N, C-alpha and C positions, 0 to 999 in steps of 0.2 A: 772448224771455226768455233770460237768460244765467245764471240762478242755479245751474244744474247744469253750467256749462261745464267745471269741473274734472273732472267725471266723464265727459263726452261730448266727446272731442277728435277732431279730424280728421274731422268730419262735415259734409257739405254739405246745405243746406236742400233739402227735397223736398216734393212733394205726397203725399197718401195713396198708399202703394205698392200695386202690383197684388195683393200678398198680404194687404192689409188691406181687408176689406169695410167699406163705410161707407154709411149711409143717414140721411136726415133723421129725427130721433127726436122731439124735443120742444122746447118753448120754456119756459125757466125764467128768471125774473127779467128778462124782455124780451130774453133772449139765445137765439138759435137754436142748438141743439146737434145734432151728428152722432153717431149710434150707430156705433161702429167695432168691428171684431172681428179678432183675430189667431187664425186657426184653428190655426196651428202651435203656439201657446202656450195655446190653450183659454181665451181671455180676451176680455171685452167691456168697452168703456169709452166715455165720452162726452167730446167736446171741442167748444168753440165752432166753428160752421161756418166762420167767417171766418179761423180761426187756421191758421198754417202748421205742418207736421209734419216732424220730422227723425227718422230712424231709424238706429240703429247695430246691425247684426245680426252676431252672432258664432256660433260653433258651437253653444253651448248657452245663449245669452242674447240678449235684445234690449233696447235702451234707446230709448224713444220720448219725444221732447221736443216739446212743443207750445207755441207762442208767438204773440202777436198779430202782425199785419203790421207791417213797419217803419214808424216814425212819418213823417208828412209833413214836408217841409222846414220848414214853419212851426212844427212841434212838436219839431223836433230839439234845440232849445236847452233843452227842459224837463228834460233829464237822461235817463240810461239807464233803460229800463223793466225791472222785475223781475217782471212778471206771467208766470206760466207754470205748466204742468203737466208733470211728468216721471214716466213710468211705466217701471219696470225689471222685466223678467220673466226668470226663470231656470229652466231645465229640468234635472232630476236624472236620472242614468242609472238609479238605483234609487229606490224609494220611501223617503221619509224616515219612519222609524218613530216618532220622537219630534219631531214638528213643533212648534217653540216660536216662536210669532210675536213674543213679547216679546224673546227673544234675537236674532231676525232684525232687529227694529227697532233694537236697540242696536248691532249690528254695522254696520248701514247708517249710522246717525247718526254713528258714530265715523269711518267713511270719508268721509262727507259733510262732516263738520267739517274734516277735513284738506283737502278740496277748496276750502273757502271760507276758507282762512287762519285756521283755529281761531276763527272768529267766531260759531259756532253756540251758541245759548243755548236750553236745554230749559226751557220755561215750565211745561208740565204733561204728564202722560202717563196713558193709560188702558189697562188690561189686559183681555183677553177673559175670559169665564167659564171656570172650570176645565174641562178636556176631558170629564170624566165628569158634569158638571153638566147638568141639563136646560136646553136652550136653547129659549126660546119666542120665536117671531117676533112682534114688536109689531104691533098693529093698523095702525099708521101706516107699516109697512114692507112694501113689495110683494114678490112672490115673486122678483123679479129682484134684490133686495137694495137697492133705493133706500130712502132714509130721508127722512122729512118734515123738511125743514130747519127749519120753524117750531118743532117740538118740541125739537130740539137747541139752537136759538138761545135758546129760552125757558129751557132748563136752564142755559145759559151766563149769562144775565142774573140768574138766582137765586143761582147759586153757582159761582164760578170755581175752586174747589178741585178736587183730583184725584178726590174721591169722587163728586161730582154735577155736575161741569163738562162742557164740551163733549167732551173727550177720552174720559172714562169713559162718557158716554152713547153716543158713537159706537162705542167698543170693544165695549160690550155688544150693541148692535144689529147691528153688522157682524161680530161674532165675530173681531175683529182687534186688533192692538196699534196704538194711535194716539198721536201726540205733537203738541203745539203748540210751534213753534220760531220763533226769529228768527235772522237771519244777514245778513251783508253779502256779497253775491255777489262783489264785486271792488272794487278801488280806485276811488274816485270814484262808486260806485253807492250808492243809498239803501238804508236798512235794509229788509229783506224780512221779512214775517211770514206764516207758513204752517202747514199741517197735513200730517202724514206718516202714512201707513197701511201696515202690513205684515201679510201673511197668506199662508197656504199653500193650494194647491188641495186639494179634498176627498180626492183620491187620493194626496196627498203626493208628487206628481211634479213640481210646479211651485211656485215662490213668486213673489209680486208685491209690489213696493214702489212707492207713489205719493206724490209730493210736489206740493202745490198752494200757490202763494205769490203774494202781492201786496205792494205797498209798505205799510209799517207804517200809514200814515194811512188806507189804504183797507180795512184788515182788517175792522173792525166792519161796514161797509156791504156787504162782499163775502162775508160768512160763509155766507149761504145758497147762493150760487153755488159756493163752495169745497166745501161739504159735498156738493152735488150731484155735483161732479166726483169727489170722494173716494169717495162711495158707489156711483157708477156702475160702478166697476171690479168686475166679477163673473165668476165661472166661467161659461164659455160653455155653452150648452145641449148642444152636441155632447159635451163631456166629462161633463156631468151624465147624459146618456143612456147613455154607455158605462159609467158607474159603476153604473147600475141593472141592467145585463145580466150 
């Protein structure tokens, strides 16, 4: 995947690093997924087991980019691939008192747009419930934050508007800001269609932004897999335990 190349420069491909814990987690949509964890950023996430992982670690942030293996020689002429998962984590020196995931999403999308030659188009957007509102965990949402993709896909088929579409359904269930976007990763590459999610750690010490994208023509058939990847990014149990003490 190269859709985030403008944000992740001078990085060499690597396997899962020693600081990243990974284990076989589940099979979703005939795809085997690994459960990964960055304990230094208190975050867990899922990626397809066969995908490659590239990491850029700075003093207070890490960018994790996941992409399929390079195409075989027979498939090289089919065009550049834009499949990918990009996770950006940031650690604050002090707790963020007014964590605004919507503003976080907008700031990220503005920077991301610049990295893809201003080709980003925002199709729809979902906002989380107000901070003081009672948040109920849906019956189809596990304690780890996973969302039943069938429910969200059904909502998308009924209404693609902001109020009841995929983004708003995800935003409410994941308590995050969510956007559906299209963009052209680079010259000569096909149009990419994806979902973006932004949220803060419950302690206000970290924020996370994840982008999942596929070629435009594959979006509808890949939506359940994209939702799984998006929803699998959760606060790790280590941080959750620390919050309770």
